All heavy atoms as a GROMACS GRO file, in nm:
protein
  624
    1ALA      N    1   9.121  14.728  10.834
    1ALA     CA    2   9.241  14.680  10.902
    1ALA      C    3   9.255  14.530  10.880
    1ALA      O    4   9.170  14.466  10.822
    1ALA     CB    5   9.232  14.712  11.050
    2ASN      N    6   9.362  14.476  10.930
    2ASN     CA    7   9.392  14.336  10.911
    2ASN      C    8   9.285  14.246  10.970
    2ASN      O    9   9.263  14.137  10.924
    2ASN     CB   10   9.529  14.303  10.972
    2ASN     CG   11   9.581  14.168  10.927
    2ASN    OD1   12   9.529  14.111  10.832
    2ASN    ND2   13   9.682  14.119  10.994
    3ALA      N   14   9.215  14.292  11.074
    3ALA     CA   15   9.111  14.212  11.138
    3ALA      C   16   8.998  14.178  11.040
    3ALA      O   17   8.926  14.082  11.061
    3ALA     CB   18   9.056  14.285  11.259
    4SER      N   19   8.984  14.256  10.934
    4SER     CA   20   8.877  14.231  10.838
    4SER      C   21   8.911  14.116  10.742
    4SER      O   22   8.826  14.074  10.666
    4SER     CB   23   8.844  14.358  10.760
    4SER     OG   24   8.955  14.398  10.684
    5LEU      N   25   9.035  14.069  10.743
    5LEU     CA   26   9.072  13.957  10.657
    5LEU      C   27   9.047  13.826  10.731
    5LEU      O   28   9.089  13.809  10.845
    5LEU     CB   29   9.220  13.964  10.619
    5LEU     CG   30   9.264  14.078  10.529
    5LEU    CD1   31   9.413  14.068  10.501
    5LEU    CD2   32   9.187  14.080  10.399
    6THR      N   33   8.982  13.734  10.663
    6THR     CA   34   8.964  13.601  10.720
    6THR      C   35   9.096  13.525  10.705
    6THR      O   36   9.181  13.564  10.624
    6THR     CB   37   8.852  13.524  10.647
    6THR    OG1   38   8.895  13.499  10.513
    6THR    CG2   39   8.721  13.601  10.649
    7PRO      N   40   9.114  13.417  10.778
    7PRO     CA   41   9.237  13.338  10.760
    7PRO      C   42   9.256  13.291  10.616
    7PRO      O   43   9.369  13.290  10.565
    7PRO     CB   44   9.217  13.221  10.856
    7PRO     CG   45   9.130  13.276  10.964
    7PRO     CD   46   9.036  13.370  10.892
    8ALA      N   47   9.149  13.254  10.548
    8ALA     CA   48   9.160  13.210  10.408
    8ALA      C   49   9.204  13.325  10.317
    8ALA      O   50   9.286  13.306  10.226
    8ALA     CB   51   9.027  13.153  10.361
    9GLN      N   52   9.151  13.444  10.340
    9GLN     CA   53   9.189  13.560  10.260
    9GLN      C   54   9.336  13.596  10.284
    9GLN      O   55   9.410  13.628  10.191
    9GLN     CB   56   9.100  13.680  10.292
    9GLN     CG   57   8.957  13.661  10.246
    9GLN     CD   58   8.862  13.765  10.306
    9GLN    OE1   59   8.890  13.824  10.410
    9GLN    NE2   60   8.750  13.785  10.239
   10LYS      N   61   9.377  13.592  10.410
   10LYS     CA   62   9.516  13.622  10.443
   10LYS      C   63   9.610  13.522  10.377
   10LYS      O   64   9.712  13.559  10.320
   10LYS     CB   65   9.534  13.619  10.595
   10LYS     CG   66   9.669  13.663  10.640
   10LYS     CD   67   9.675  13.673  10.792
   10LYS     CE   68   9.812  13.718  10.836
   10LYS     NZ   69   9.823  13.731  10.981
   11LYS      N   70   9.574  13.394  10.381
   11LYS     CA   71   9.657  13.290  10.319
   11LYS      C   72   9.665  13.311  10.168
   11LYS      O   73   9.772  13.298  10.108
   11LYS     CB   74   9.603  13.152  10.351
   11LYS     CG   75   9.691  13.042  10.297
   11LYS     CD   76   9.648  12.905  10.343
   11LYS     CE   77   9.753  12.807  10.298
   11LYS     NZ   78   9.707  12.682  10.254
   12LEU      N   79   9.552  13.342  10.104
   12LEU     CA   80   9.552  13.369   9.961
   12LEU      C   81   9.646  13.482   9.927
   12LEU      O   82   9.727  13.472   9.833
   12LEU     CB   83   9.410  13.403   9.913
   12LEU     CG   84   9.401  13.450   9.768
   12LEU    CD1   85   9.417  13.331   9.674
   12LEU    CD2   86   9.271  13.522   9.742
   13CYS      N   87   9.641  13.591  10.004
   13CYS     CA   88   9.729  13.706   9.979
   13CYS      C   89   9.875  13.667   9.997
   13CYS      O   90   9.960  13.706   9.917
   13CYS     CB   91   9.694  13.820  10.073
   13CYS     SG   92   9.536  13.898  10.038
   14GLN      N   93   9.906  13.592  10.101
   14GLN     CA   94  10.044  13.550  10.125
   14GLN      C   95  10.096  13.462  10.012
   14GLN      O   96  10.210  13.478   9.967
   14GLN     CB   97  10.054  13.477  10.259
   14GLN     CG   98  10.036  13.568  10.378
   14GLN     CD   99  10.022  13.492  10.508
   14GLN    OE1  100   9.988  13.374  10.511
   14GLN    NE2  101  10.048  13.562  10.619
   15GLU      N  102  10.015  13.370   9.964
   15GLU     CA  103  10.056  13.285   9.854
   15GLU      C  104  10.075  13.366   9.726
   15GLU      O  105  10.170  13.346   9.651
   15GLU     CB  106   9.953  13.174   9.832
   15GLU     CG  107   9.951  13.072   9.943
   15GLU     CD  108   9.840  12.969   9.928
   15GLU    OE1  109   9.752  12.986   9.841
   15GLU    OE2  110   9.842  12.872  10.005
   16PHE      N  111   9.983  13.457   9.701
   16PHE     CA  112   9.990  13.543   9.583
   16PHE      C  113  10.119  13.623   9.584
   16PHE      O  114  10.194  13.624   9.486
   16PHE     CB  115   9.868  13.637   9.584
   16PHE     CG  116   9.855  13.722   9.461
   16PHE    CD1  117   9.776  13.683   9.356
   16PHE    CD2  118   9.922  13.844   9.453
   16PHE    CE1  119   9.763  13.763   9.243
   16PHE    CE2  120   9.910  13.923   9.340
   16PHE     CZ  121   9.831  13.882   9.236
   17VAL      N  122  10.146  13.690   9.696
   17VAL     CA  123  10.267  13.772   9.707
   17VAL      C  124  10.390  13.685   9.693
   17VAL      O  125  10.486  13.720   9.623
   17VAL     CB  126  10.267  13.850   9.840
   17VAL    CG1  127  10.404  13.912   9.866
   17VAL    CG2  128  10.160  13.959   9.838
   18GLY      N  129  10.392  13.568   9.755
   18GLY     CA  130  10.508  13.480   9.748
   18GLY      C  131  10.539  13.435   9.607
   18GLY      O  132  10.654  13.442   9.562
   19VAL      N  133  10.439  13.392   9.535
   19VAL     CA  134  10.459  13.343   9.398
   19VAL      C  135  10.506  13.456   9.307
   19VAL      O  136  10.606  13.442   9.235
   19VAL     CB  137  10.329  13.281   9.342
   19VAL    CG1  138  10.339  13.261   9.191
   19VAL    CG2  139  10.299  13.150   9.411
   20PHE      N  140  10.438  13.568   9.310
   20PHE     CA  141  10.472  13.675   9.218
   20PHE      C  142  10.596  13.752   9.260
   20PHE      O  143  10.665  13.810   9.176
   20PHE     CB  144  10.353  13.768   9.194
   20PHE     CG  145  10.252  13.708   9.102
   20PHE    CD1  146  10.134  13.654   9.151
   20PHE    CD2  147  10.276  13.700   8.966
   20PHE    CE1  148  10.041  13.596   9.066
   20PHE    CE2  149  10.184  13.641   8.880
   20PHE     CZ  150  10.067  13.590   8.930
   21LEU      N  151  10.631  13.750   9.389
   21LEU     CA  152  10.756  13.812   9.431
   21LEU      C  153  10.874  13.735   9.373
   21LEU      O  154  10.970  13.794   9.324
   21LEU     CB  155  10.765  13.817   9.583
   21LEU     CG  156  10.886  13.887   9.642
   21LEU    CD1  157  10.894  14.032   9.595
   21LEU    CD2  158  10.881  13.881   9.794
   22PHE      N  159  10.865  13.604   9.375
   22PHE     CA  160  10.970  13.521   9.315
   22PHE      C  161  10.982  13.552   9.166
   22PHE      O  162  11.091  13.574   9.113
   22PHE     CB  163  10.938  13.373   9.337
   22PHE     CG  164  11.039  13.281   9.277
   22PHE    CD1  165  11.157  13.253   9.344
   22PHE    CD2  166  11.018  13.223   9.153
   22PHE    CE1  167  11.252  13.169   9.288
   22PHE    CE2  168  11.112  13.139   9.097
   22PHE     CZ  169  11.230  13.112   9.166
   23TYR      N  170  10.869  13.555   9.096
   23TYR     CA  171  10.868  13.584   8.952
   23TYR      C  172  10.923  13.724   8.924
   23TYR      O  173  11.004  13.744   8.832
   23TYR     CB  174  10.726  13.570   8.898
   23TYR     CG  175  10.713  13.603   8.751
   23TYR    CD1  176  10.745  13.510   8.655
   23TYR    CD2  177  10.670  13.729   8.710
   23TYR    CE1  178  10.735  13.540   8.519
   23TYR    CE2  179  10.660  13.760   8.575
   23TYR     CZ  180  10.692  13.665   8.481
   23TYR     OH  181  10.682  13.695   8.348
   24ALA      N  182  10.880  13.821   9.003
   24ALA     CA  183  10.923  13.959   8.980
   24ALA      C  184  11.072  13.976   9.001
   24ALA      O  185  11.139  14.046   8.925
   24ALA     CB  186  10.845  14.054   9.071
   25ARG      N  187  11.126  13.911   9.102
   25ARG     CA  188  11.271  13.921   9.127
   25ARG      C  189  11.350  13.853   9.015
   25ARG      O  190  11.457  13.900   8.977
   25ARG     CB  191  11.307  13.856   9.260
   25ARG     CG  192  11.267  13.939   9.378
   25ARG     CD  193  11.303  13.866   9.506
   25ARG     NE  194  11.271  13.946   9.622
   25ARG     CZ  195  11.261  13.896   9.744
   25ARG    NH1  196  11.281  13.766   9.765
   25ARG    NH2  197  11.231  13.975   9.844
   26ALA      N  198  11.299  13.744   8.964
   26ALA     CA  199  11.374  13.666   8.865
   26ALA      C  200  11.357  13.719   8.723
   26ALA      O  201  11.452  13.717   8.645
   26ALA     CB  202  11.329  13.520   8.870
   27ILE      N  203  11.238  13.763   8.686
   27ILE     CA  204  11.210  13.790   8.546
   27ILE      C  205  11.160  13.931   8.516
   27ILE      O  206  11.209  13.997   8.426
   27ILE     CB  207  11.108  13.687   8.491
   27ILE    CG1  208  11.168  13.548   8.501
   27ILE    CG2  209  11.067  13.720   8.349
   27ILE    CD1  210  11.074  13.437   8.470
   28ASP      N  211  11.062  13.978   8.590
   28ASP     CA  212  10.998  14.105   8.554
   28ASP      C  213  10.995  14.199   8.674
   28ASP      O  214  10.898  14.204   8.748
   28ASP     CB  215  10.855  14.078   8.504
   28ASP     CG  216  10.788  14.202   8.449
   28ASP    OD1  217  10.851  14.310   8.449
   28ASP    OD2  218  10.672  14.192   8.406
   29ASN      N  219  11.103  14.274   8.691
   29ASN     CA  220  11.112  14.360   8.809
   29ASN      C  221  11.017  14.480   8.807
   29ASN      O  222  11.006  14.550   8.906
   29ASN     CB  223  11.256  14.406   8.832
   29ASN     CG  224  11.311  14.486   8.718
   29ASN    OD1  225  11.241  14.519   8.623
   29ASN    ND2  226  11.439  14.517   8.724
   30THR      N  227  10.946  14.501   8.697
   30THR     CA  228  10.847  14.609   8.695
   30THR      C  229  10.730  14.579   8.788
   30THR      O  230  10.654  14.668   8.823
   30THR     CB  231  10.792  14.633   8.553
   30THR    OG1  232  10.724  14.516   8.508
   30THR    CG2  233  10.905  14.668   8.456
   31MET      N  234  10.717  14.454   8.830
   31MET     CA  235  10.607  14.414   8.918
   31MET      C  236  10.637  14.435   9.066
   31MET      O  237  10.548  14.424   9.149
   31MET     CB  238  10.574  14.266   8.896
   31MET     CG  239  10.524  14.233   8.761
   31MET     SD  240  10.494  14.057   8.751
   31MET     CE  241  10.406  14.047   8.598
   32LEU      N  242  10.761  14.464   9.101
   32LEU     CA  243  10.801  14.469   9.241
   32LEU      C  244  10.725  14.574   9.323
   32LEU      O  245  10.687  14.548   9.437
   32LEU     CB  246  10.952  14.492   9.253
   32LEU     CG  247  11.038  14.371   9.217
   32LEU    CD1  248  11.186  14.411   9.212
   32LEU    CD2  249  11.016  14.258   9.315
   33VAL      N  250  10.702  14.690   9.266
   33VAL     CA  251  10.632  14.795   9.340
   33VAL      C  252  10.489  14.752   9.370
   33VAL      O  253  10.440  14.769   9.483
   33VAL     CB  254  10.634  14.928   9.262
   33VAL    CG1  255  10.549  15.033   9.330
   33VAL    CG2  256  10.777  14.977   9.247
   34SER      N  257  10.422  14.694   9.273
   34SER     CA  258  10.284  14.649   9.294
   34SER      C  259  10.276  14.537   9.397
   34SER      O  260  10.186  14.535   9.481
   34SER     CB  261  10.223  14.601   9.163
   34SER     OG  262  10.214  14.707   9.072
   35ILE      N  263  10.371  14.446   9.392
   35ILE     CA  264  10.375  14.336   9.489
   35ILE      C  265  10.394  14.392   9.630
   35ILE      O  266  10.329  14.350   9.725
   35ILE     CB  267  10.485  14.235   9.454
   35ILE    CG1  268  10.452  14.164   9.324
   35ILE    CG2  269  10.506  14.134   9.565
   35ILE    CD1  270  10.331  14.076   9.329
   36GLY      N  271  10.484  14.487   9.643
   36GLY     CA  272  10.507  14.551   9.773
   36GLY      C  273  10.384  14.623   9.823
   36GLY      O  274  10.352  14.619   9.943
   37SER      N  275  10.313  14.686   9.733
   37SER     CA  276  10.189  14.756   9.769
   37SER      C  277  10.083  14.659   9.818
   37SER      O  278  10.012  14.686   9.916
   37SER     CB  279  10.138  14.834   9.648
   37SER     OG  280  10.015  14.894   9.674
   38ILE      N  281  10.072  14.546   9.752
   38ILE     CA  282   9.974  14.444   9.794
   38ILE      C  283  10.014  14.388   9.930
   38ILE      O  284   9.929  14.370  10.018
   38ILE     CB  285   9.964  14.333   9.687
   38ILE    CG1  286   9.900  14.389   9.560
   38ILE    CG2  287   9.885  14.214   9.741
   38ILE    CD1  288   9.910  14.298   9.439
   39ALA      N  289  10.142  14.362   9.950
   39ALA     CA  290  10.188  14.309  10.078
   39ALA      C  291  10.161  14.407  10.192
   39ALA      O  292  10.116  14.368  10.300
   39ALA     CB  293  10.337  14.276  10.070
   40THR      N  294  10.182  14.535  10.167
   40THR     CA  295  10.155  14.637  10.268
   40THR      C  296  10.006  14.649  10.295
   40THR      O  297   9.963  14.664  10.410
   40THR     CB  298  10.210  14.773  10.223
   40THR    OG1  299  10.350  14.761  10.203
   40THR    CG2  300  10.182  14.881  10.324
   41ALA      N  301   9.926  14.639  10.191
   41ALA     CA  302   9.781  14.651  10.206
   41ALA      C  303   9.723  14.540  10.294
   41ALA      O  304   9.618  14.558  10.355
   41ALA     CB  305   9.714  14.651  10.069
   42MET      N  306   9.792  14.427  10.301
   42MET     CA  307   9.742  14.318  10.384
   42MET      C  308   9.728  14.360  10.530
   42MET      O  309   9.644  14.308  10.602
   42MET     CB  310   9.834  14.196  10.374
   42MET     CG  311   9.826  14.124  10.244
   42MET     SD  312   9.948  13.992  10.228
   42MET     CE  313   9.921  13.897  10.375
   43SER      N  314   9.810  14.453  10.575
   43SER     CA  315   9.803  14.495  10.714
   43SER      C  316   9.732  14.628  10.734
   43SER      O  317   9.711  14.670  10.848
   43SER     CB  318   9.944  14.503  10.775
   43SER     OG  319  10.019  14.603  10.709
   44THR      N  320   9.697  14.694  10.625
   44THR     CA  321   9.637  14.827  10.640
   44THR      C  322   9.501  14.843  10.571
   44THR      O  323   9.434  14.942  10.596
   44THR     CB  324   9.731  14.935  10.582
   44THR    OG1  325   9.753  14.908  10.443
   44THR    CG2  326   9.864  14.938  10.656
   45SER      N  327   9.462  14.750  10.488
   45SER     CA  328   9.340  14.766  10.408
   45SER      C  329   9.244  14.650  10.428
   45SER      O  330   9.282  14.544  10.476
   45SER     CB  331   9.375  14.776  10.259
   45SER     OG  332   9.459  14.885  10.234
   46GLY      N  333   9.122  14.673  10.384
   46GLY     CA  334   9.021  14.568  10.389
   46GLY      C  335   9.025  14.481  10.266
   46GLY      O  336   9.098  14.507  10.169
   47TRP      N  337   8.943  14.377  10.268
   47TRP     CA  338   8.944  14.278  10.160
   47TRP      C  339   8.902  14.339  10.027
   47TRP      O  340   8.957  14.304   9.922
   47TRP     CB  341   8.854  14.161  10.198
   47TRP     CG  342   8.845  14.059  10.088
   47TRP    CD1  343   8.733  14.022  10.020
   47TRP    CD2  344   8.952  13.983  10.030
   47TRP    NE1  345   8.763  13.928   9.925
   47TRP    CE2  346   8.898  13.902   9.930
   47TRP    CE3  347   9.089  13.976  10.055
   47TRP    CZ2  348   8.974  13.815   9.853
   47TRP    CZ3  349   9.166  13.890   9.978
   47TRP    CH2  350   9.108  13.810   9.879
   48THR      N  351   8.808  14.431  10.026
   48THR     CA  352   8.762  14.491   9.901
   48THR      C  353   8.877  14.561   9.829
   48THR      O  354   8.895  14.544   9.708
   48THR     CB  355   8.648  14.591   9.927
   48THR    OG1  356   8.543  14.524   9.997
   48THR    CG2  357   8.594  14.649   9.798
   49ASP      N  358   8.956  14.638   9.902
   49ASP     CA  359   9.070  14.708   9.843
   49ASP      C  360   9.175  14.609   9.795
   49ASP      O  361   9.228  14.622   9.684
   49ASP     CB  362   9.131  14.804   9.944
   49ASP     CG  363   9.254  14.875   9.889
   49ASP    OD1  364   9.242  14.941   9.785
   49ASP    OD2  365   9.362  14.861   9.950
   50ILE      N  366   9.204  14.509   9.876
   50ILE     CA  367   9.307  14.411   9.840
   50ILE      C  368   9.264  14.332   9.716
   50ILE      O  369   9.344  14.311   9.625
   50ILE     CB  370   9.337  14.318   9.957
   50ILE    CG1  371   9.401  14.397  10.071
   50ILE    CG2  372   9.428  14.203   9.914
   50ILE    CD1  373   9.416  14.320  10.200
   51ARG      N  374   9.139  14.292   9.712
   51ARG     CA  375   9.088  14.217   9.597
   51ARG      C  376   9.102  14.300   9.469
   51ARG      O  377   9.140  14.249   9.364
   51ARG     CB  378   8.944  14.176   9.621
   51ARG     CG  379   8.888  14.085   9.513
   51ARG     CD  380   8.749  14.041   9.544
   51ARG     NE  381   8.663  14.157   9.558
   51ARG     CZ  382   8.561  14.165   9.642
   51ARG    NH1  383   8.530  14.064   9.718
   51ARG    NH2  384   8.488  14.274   9.650
   52GLN      N  385   9.074  14.429   9.478
   52GLN     CA  386   9.088  14.517   9.361
   52GLN      C  387   9.234  14.526   9.318
   52GLN      O  388   9.265  14.522   9.199
   52GLN     CB  389   9.032  14.657   9.394
   52GLN     CG  390   9.029  14.753   9.277
   52GLN     CD  391   9.157  14.833   9.261
   52GLN    OE1  392   9.230  14.856   9.356
   52GLN    NE2  393   9.184  14.873   9.138
   53ARG      N  394   9.325  14.534   9.414
   53ARG     CA  395   9.468  14.539   9.382
   53ARG      C  396   9.514  14.410   9.316
   53ARG      O  397   9.593  14.412   9.220
   53ARG     CB  398   9.551  14.564   9.508
   53ARG     CG  399   9.537  14.702   9.567
   53ARG     CD  400   9.608  14.707   9.703
   53ARG     NE  401   9.580  14.829   9.774
   53ARG     CZ  402   9.667  14.929   9.787
   53ARG    NH1  403   9.787  14.920   9.733
   53ARG    NH2  404   9.634  15.037   9.854
   54LEU      N  405   9.468  14.297   9.369
   54LEU     CA  406   9.504  14.167   9.310
   54LEU      C  407   9.455  14.157   9.166
   54LEU      O  408   9.527  14.113   9.077
   54LEU     CB  409   9.447  14.052   9.393
   54LEU     CG  410   9.499  14.036   9.536
   54LEU    CD1  411   9.424  13.925   9.606
   54LEU    CD2  412   9.647  14.013   9.538
   55GLN      N  413   9.331  14.199   9.143
   55GLN     CA  414   9.274  14.193   9.009
   55GLN      C  415   9.348  14.284   8.913
   55GLN      O  416   9.378  14.244   8.799
   55GLN     CB  417   9.126  14.231   9.012
   55GLN     CG  418   9.056  14.211   8.879
   55GLN     CD  419   9.060  14.066   8.834
   55GLN    OE1  420   9.020  13.977   8.907
   55GLN    NE2  421   9.111  14.042   8.714
   56GLN      N  422   9.382  14.404   8.956
   56GLN     CA  423   9.456  14.496   8.870
   56GLN      C  424   9.594  14.439   8.837
   56GLN      O  425   9.640  14.448   8.723
   56GLN     CB  426   9.469  14.632   8.938
   56GLN     CG  427   9.534  14.736   8.851
   56GLN     CD  428   9.532  14.874   8.913
   56GLN    OE1  429   9.488  14.892   9.026
   56GLN    NE2  430   9.579  14.973   8.839
   57PHE      N  431   9.659  14.379   8.935
   57PHE     CA  432   9.789  14.319   8.911
   57PHE      C  433   9.779  14.204   8.811
   57PHE      O  434   9.862  14.193   8.721
   57PHE     CB  435   9.850  14.269   9.043
   57PHE     CG  436   9.983  14.204   9.024
   57PHE    CD1  437  10.098  14.279   9.021
   57PHE    CD2  438   9.992  14.067   9.005
   57PHE    CE1  439  10.221  14.219   9.001
   57PHE    CE2  440  10.115  14.006   8.985
   57PHE     CZ  441  10.229  14.083   8.984
   58LEU      N  442   9.680  14.118   8.828
   58LEU     CA  443   9.663  14.006   8.736
   58LEU      C  444   9.632  14.054   8.595
   58LEU      O  445   9.678  13.996   8.497
   58LEU     CB  446   9.553  13.912   8.786
   58LEU     CG  447   9.589  13.830   8.910
   58LEU    CD1  448   9.468  13.753   8.959
   58LEU    CD2  449   9.705  13.736   8.882
   59ASN      N  450   9.555  14.161   8.584
   59ASN     CA  451   9.529  14.220   8.452
   59ASN      C  452   9.659  14.269   8.388
   59ASN      O  453   9.682  14.249   8.269
   59ASN     CB  454   9.429  14.335   8.462
   59ASN     CG  455   9.289  14.288   8.492
   59ASN    OD1  456   9.256  14.171   8.474
   59ASN    ND2  457   9.206  14.378   8.541
   60TYR      N  458   9.744  14.332   8.468
   60TYR     CA  459   9.874  14.379   8.417
   60TYR      C  460   9.957  14.260   8.370
   60TYR      O  461  10.016  14.262   8.262
   60TYR     CB  462   9.949  14.457   8.524
   60TYR     CG  463  10.090  14.492   8.483
   60TYR    CD1  464  10.115  14.604   8.404
   60TYR    CD2  465  10.198  14.413   8.519
   60TYR    CE1  466  10.243  14.636   8.362
   60TYR    CE2  467  10.326  14.443   8.478
   60TYR     CZ  468  10.349  14.555   8.401
   60TYR     OH  469  10.475  14.584   8.359
   61ALA      N  470   9.964  14.155   8.453
   61ALA     CA  471  10.044  14.038   8.418
   61ALA      C  472   9.992  13.971   8.291
   61ALA      O  473  10.071  13.925   8.208
   61ALA     CB  474  10.044  13.939   8.535
   62ALA      N  475   9.861  13.966   8.275
   62ALA     CA  476   9.803  13.904   8.155
   62ALA      C  477   9.827  13.990   8.031
   62ALA      O  478   9.841  13.937   7.921
   62ALA     CB  479   9.654  13.882   8.176
   63THR      N  480   9.833  14.120   8.049
   63THR     CA  481   9.853  14.211   7.937
   63THR      C  482   9.999  14.214   7.891
   63THR      O  483  10.028  14.242   7.775
   63THR     CB  484   9.809  14.354   7.975
   63THR    OG1  485   9.673  14.348   8.020
   63THR    CG2  486   9.817  14.449   7.859
   64HIS      N  487  10.092  14.183   7.981
   64HIS     CA  488  10.235  14.185   7.951
   64HIS      C  489  10.297  14.049   7.982
   64HIS      O  490  10.378  14.036   8.074
   64HIS     CB  491  10.304  14.294   8.033
   64HIS     CG  492  10.248  14.431   8.009
   64HIS    ND1  493  10.141  14.480   8.080
   64HIS    CD2  494  10.283  14.527   7.921
   64HIS    CE1  495  10.114  14.602   8.037
   64HIS    NE2  496  10.197  14.632   7.941
   65PRO      N  497  10.262  13.945   7.905
   65PRO     CA  498  10.307  13.809   7.938
   65PRO      C  499  10.451  13.775   7.896
   65PRO      O  500  10.506  13.677   7.941
   65PRO     CB  501  10.209  13.721   7.862
   65PRO     CG  502  10.176  13.801   7.741
   65PRO     CD  503  10.174  13.945   7.790
   66ASP      N  504  10.510  13.856   7.810
   66ASP     CA  505  10.639  13.819   7.752
   66ASP      C  506  10.755  13.900   7.809
   66ASP      O  507  10.843  13.946   7.736
   66ASP     CB  508  10.635  13.836   7.600
   66ASP     CG  509  10.531  13.745   7.536
   66ASP    OD1  510  10.515  13.632   7.585
   66ASP    OD2  511  10.468  13.787   7.439
   67ALA      N  512  10.757  13.915   7.940
   67ALA     CA  513  10.865  13.991   8.003
   67ALA      C  514  10.997  13.917   7.988
   67ALA      O  515  11.002  13.794   7.990
   67ALA     CB  516  10.834  14.013   8.150
   68GLU      N  517  11.102  13.991   7.972
   68GLU     CA  518  11.234  13.931   7.964
   68GLU      C  519  11.337  14.033   8.009
   68GLU      O  520  11.314  14.153   8.004
   68GLU     CB  521  11.265  13.883   7.823
   68GLU     CG  522  11.262  13.992   7.719
   68GLU     CD  523  11.283  13.940   7.578
   68GLU    OE1  524  11.236  13.830   7.546
   68GLU    OE2  525  11.350  14.010   7.501
   69ILE      N  526  11.450  13.983   8.054
   69ILE     CA  527  11.561  14.068   8.092
   69ILE      C  528  11.665  14.059   7.982
   69ILE      O  529  11.700  13.950   7.937
   69ILE     CB  530  11.623  14.023   8.226
   69ILE    CG1  531  11.521  14.036   8.337
   69ILE    CG2  532  11.747  14.105   8.258
   69ILE    CD1  533  11.570  13.982   8.470
   70GLN      N  534  11.711  14.173   7.936
   70GLN     CA  535  11.814  14.176   7.832
   70GLN      C  536  11.937  14.244   7.888
   70GLN      O  537  11.928  14.349   7.950
   70GLN     CB  538  11.765  14.252   7.710
   70GLN     CG  539  11.652  14.185   7.637
   70GLN     CD  540  11.613  14.262   7.511
   70GLN    OE1  541  11.665  14.369   7.483
   70GLN    NE2  542  11.521  14.206   7.436
   71TYR      N  543  12.052  14.182   7.865
   71TYR     CA  544  12.179  14.239   7.905
   71TYR      C  545  12.255  14.279   7.779
   71TYR      O  546  12.258  14.204   7.681
   71TYR     CB  547  12.262  14.136   7.984
   71TYR     CG  548  12.198  14.100   8.115
   71TYR    CD1  549  12.123  13.985   8.128
   71TYR    CD2  550  12.214  14.182   8.226
   71TYR    CE1  551  12.063  13.951   8.248
   71TYR    CE2  552  12.155  14.149   8.347
   71TYR     CZ  553  12.081  14.034   8.358
   71TYR     OH  554  12.021  14.002   8.476
   72HIS      N  555  12.313  14.396   7.782
   72HIS     CA  556  12.389  14.446   7.668
   72HIS      C  557  12.530  14.480   7.714
   72HIS      O  558  12.548  14.546   7.816
   72HIS     CB  559  12.323  14.571   7.608
   72HIS     CG  560  12.183  14.547   7.561
   72HIS    ND1  561  12.155  14.488   7.440
   72HIS    CD2  562  12.064  14.572   7.619
   72HIS    CE1  563  12.024  14.479   7.426
   72HIS    NE2  564  11.966  14.529   7.533
   73ALA      N  565  12.626  14.437   7.635
   73ALA     CA  566  12.765  14.468   7.667
   73ALA      C  567  12.790  14.617   7.645
   73ALA      O  568  12.734  14.680   7.555
   73ALA     CB  569  12.857  14.387   7.577
   74SER      N  570  12.872  14.672   7.730
   74SER     CA  571  12.912  14.812   7.712
   74SER      C  572  13.064  14.817   7.710
   74SER      O  573  13.132  14.717   7.737
   74SER     CB  574  12.858  14.899   7.826
   74SER     OG  575  12.926  14.870   7.945
   75GLU      N  576  13.115  14.931   7.680
   75GLU     CA  577  13.261  14.945   7.676
   75GLU      C  578  13.313  15.010   7.803
   75GLU      O  579  13.421  15.066   7.805
   75GLU     CB  580  13.299  15.024   7.552
   75GLU     CG  581  13.259  14.952   7.426
   75GLU     CD  582  13.326  15.007   7.302
   75GLU    OE1  583  13.433  15.068   7.313
   75GLU    OE2  584  13.268  14.987   7.194
   76MET      N  585  13.235  14.999   7.911
   76MET     CA  586  13.276  15.055   8.039
   76MET      C  587  13.396  14.974   8.095
   76MET      O  588  13.397  14.853   8.088
   76MET     CB  589  13.161  15.048   8.138
   76MET     CG  590  13.197  15.107   8.274
   76MET     SD  591  13.069  15.081   8.400
   76MET     CE  592  12.929  15.158   8.325
   77HIS      N  593  13.492  15.044   8.148
   77HIS     CA  594  13.607  14.981   8.212
   77HIS      C  595  13.595  14.998   8.362
   77HIS      O  596  13.573  15.109   8.410
   77HIS     CB  597  13.737  15.044   8.162
   77HIS     CG  598  13.760  15.022   8.016
   77HIS    ND1  599  13.804  14.904   7.965
   77HIS    CD2  600  13.742  15.105   7.910
   77HIS    CE1  601  13.813  14.913   7.834
   77HIS    NE2  602  13.776  15.034   7.798
   78LEU      N  603  13.613  14.889   8.435
   78LEU     CA  604  13.597  14.893   8.579
   78LEU      C  605  13.732  14.885   8.649
   78LEU      O  606  13.761  14.794   8.726
   78LEU     CB  607  13.508  14.775   8.623
   78LEU     CG  608  13.368  14.775   8.563
   78LEU    CD1  609  13.295  14.649   8.602
   78LEU    CD2  610  13.290  14.898   8.609
   79TRP      N  611  13.820  14.979   8.621
   79TRP     CA  612  13.947  14.985   8.692
   79TRP      C  613  13.981  15.125   8.731
   79TRP      O  614  13.923  15.220   8.698
   79TRP     CB  615  14.062  14.922   8.614
   79TRP     CG  616  14.099  14.994   8.489
   79TRP    CD1  617  14.175  15.106   8.479
   79TRP    CD2  618  14.060  14.959   8.357
   79TRP    NE1  619  14.187  15.142   8.348
   79TRP    CE2  620  14.118  15.054   8.270
   79TRP    CE3  621  13.983  14.858   8.301
   79TRP    CZ2  622  14.101  15.050   8.134
   79TRP    CZ3  623  13.968  14.855   8.166
   79TRP    CH2  624  14.027  14.951   8.084
   0.00000   0.00000   0.00000
C-alpha cells in the first residue's frame, strides 16, 4: 500500500510521472498507458513493484528514442 512508500520514493514517482506525462502527451502517446499504470501503482503497490515498473518504462523509452507524430492530409470533407 501507499504507506510502504517513503516521502522520497513518493516524490521520485511524482516527478517521474510528471515529466513523462508531459512528454507522452506532446510527443509519444504510446507511453500514456504505462504512465497511468505507474501513477495508479503509487497508491496501490509497494516500492518493489513500482521500481520494476519504472525500470521497464525507462527500458522502453531507451529502446524507442525517436518517437514522432506524423500528420497526413486526407481527402475527407467536413461538411
